[in-house]
C-alpha atoms as a printed R data frame, in Angstrom:
   type eleno elety resid chain resno       x      y       z
1  ATOM     1    CA   MET     A     1   0.000  0.000   0.000
2  ATOM     2    CA   SER     A     2   3.006  2.295  -0.063
3  ATOM     3    CA   ASP     A     3   1.831  3.813  -3.374
4  ATOM     4    CA   ASP     A     4  -1.512  4.840  -1.890
5  ATOM     5    CA   LEU     A     5  -2.152  8.469  -1.046
6  ATOM     6    CA   ILE     A     6  -4.409  9.623   1.775
7  ATOM     7    CA   CYS     A     7  -6.872 12.364   0.883
8  ATOM     8    CA   GLY     A     8  -9.095 13.149   3.851
9  ATOM     9    CA   ASP     A     9 -10.937  9.939   4.741
10 ATOM    10    CA   HIS     A    10 -10.091  8.294   1.416
11 ATOM    11    CA   LEU     A    11  -7.248  6.391  -0.158
12 ATOM    12    CA   LEU     A    12  -6.146  7.135  -3.690
13 ATOM    13    CA   ARG     A    13  -4.282  4.658  -5.858
14 ATOM    14    CA   ARG     A    14  -3.099  5.602  -9.319
15 ATOM    15    CA   ASP     A    15  -2.909  2.873 -11.928
16 ATOM    16    CA   GLY     A    16  -1.821  4.375 -15.235
17 ATOM    17    CA   ASP     A    17  -4.567  6.732 -16.370
18 ATOM    18    CA   THR     A    18  -7.009  5.537 -13.708
19 ATOM    19    CA   LEU     A    19  -7.479  6.683 -10.135
20 ATOM    20    CA   ALA     A    20  -8.989  4.226  -7.647
21 ATOM    21    CA   ILE     A    21 -10.721  5.779  -4.652
22 ATOM    22    CA   GLY     A    22 -11.211  3.745  -1.515
23 ATOM    23    CA   ARG     A    23 -11.991  3.933   2.156
24 ATOM    24    CA   ARG     A    24 -10.241  2.094   4.956
25 ATOM    25    CA   THR     A    25 -12.512 -0.085   7.078
26 ATOM    26    CA   GLY     A    26 -10.468 -1.517   9.898
27 ATOM    27    CA   ASP     A    27  -7.534 -3.373   8.369
28 ATOM    28    CA   ASP     A    28  -9.192 -3.591   4.951
29 ATOM    29    CA   VAL     A    29  -9.809 -1.117   2.145
30 ATOM    30    CA   VAL     A    30 -13.104 -0.935   0.287
31 ATOM    31    CA   TRP     A    31 -12.479  0.431  -3.194
32 ATOM    32    CA   LEU     A    32 -15.424  2.611  -4.102
33 ATOM    33    CA   ASP     A    33 -14.777  3.746  -7.632
34 ATOM    34    CA   ASP     A    34 -12.265  3.969 -10.460
35 ATOM    35    CA   VAL     A    35 -12.104  7.232 -12.373
36 ATOM    36    CA   ALA     A    36 -10.231  8.202 -15.521
37 ATOM    37    CA   ILE     A    37  -7.722 10.819 -14.361
38 ATOM    38    CA   GLY     A    38  -8.392 12.826 -17.523
39 ATOM    39    CA   LEU     A    39 -11.944 13.470 -16.264
40 ATOM    40    CA   LEU     A    40 -10.678 15.304 -13.186
41 ATOM    41    CA   PRO     A    41 -10.544 19.103 -13.352
42 ATOM    42    CA   GLU     A    42  -7.074 20.401 -14.265
43 ATOM    43    CA   PRO     A    43  -6.316 21.777 -10.762
44 ATOM    44    CA   ALA     A    44  -7.159 18.378  -9.231
45 ATOM    45    CA   ARG     A    45  -4.970 16.568 -11.796
46 ATOM    46    CA   ALA     A    46  -2.097 18.946 -11.062
47 ATOM    47    CA   ALA     A    47  -2.439 18.331  -7.320
48 ATOM    48    CA   LEU     A    48  -2.488 14.578  -7.927
49 ATOM    49    CA   GLU     A    49   0.685 14.844 -10.009
50 ATOM    50    CA   ARG     A    50   2.353 16.760  -7.163
51 ATOM    51    CA   GLY     A    51   1.062 14.282  -4.591
52 ATOM    52    CA   ASP     A    52  -0.607 17.198  -2.800
53 ATOM    53    CA   THR     A    53  -3.557 15.500  -1.159
54 ATOM    54    CA   ASP     A    54  -4.281 18.587   0.956
55 ATOM    55    CA   ASP     A    55  -5.072 20.600  -2.173
56 ATOM    56    CA   ALA     A    56  -8.654 21.901  -2.107
57 ATOM    57    CA   ALA     A    57  -9.315 21.047  -5.776
58 ATOM    58    CA   LEU     A    58  -8.289 17.418  -5.334
59 ATOM    59    CA   THR     A    59 -10.193 17.094  -2.081
60 ATOM    60    CA   LEU     A    60 -13.340 18.503  -3.708
61 ATOM    61    CA   ALA     A    61 -12.990 16.189  -6.708
62 ATOM    62    CA   VAL     A    62 -12.598 13.119  -4.477
63 ATOM    63    CA   ARG     A    63 -15.553 14.105  -2.297
64 ATOM    64    CA   SER     A    64 -17.693 14.689  -5.372
65 ATOM    65    CA   ILE     A    65 -16.810 11.282  -6.819
66 ATOM    66    CA   VAL     A    66 -17.572  9.576  -3.518
67 ATOM    67    CA   GLN     A    67 -20.893 11.455  -3.220
68 ATOM    68    CA   ALA     A    68 -21.856 10.352  -6.734
69 ATOM    69    CA   GLU     A    69 -21.047  6.759  -5.781
70 ATOM    70    CA   VAL     A    70 -23.242  7.039  -2.670
71 ATOM    71    CA   GLU     A    71 -26.114  8.481  -4.700
72 ATOM    72    CA   ARG     A    72 -25.804  5.617  -7.200
73 ATOM    73    CA   GLY     A    73 -26.155  3.232  -4.282
74 ATOM    74    CA   GLY     A    74 -22.580  1.971  -4.210
């Protein structure tokens, strides 16, 4: 898990052009969604490239993706 980034309550794992978003539950991780990095807003992509998980644009993008997943019933 050393390649995972922590963004708020979520874990981010980049795999090529895809970003996996997950949440830790005890010792396990539940992966909620995979998103094409190219669909993220430019400021969020730039923050991801820098590894800046405290960046407001990246945090907002992750929260929005998670909220969409919740609304879909995931």
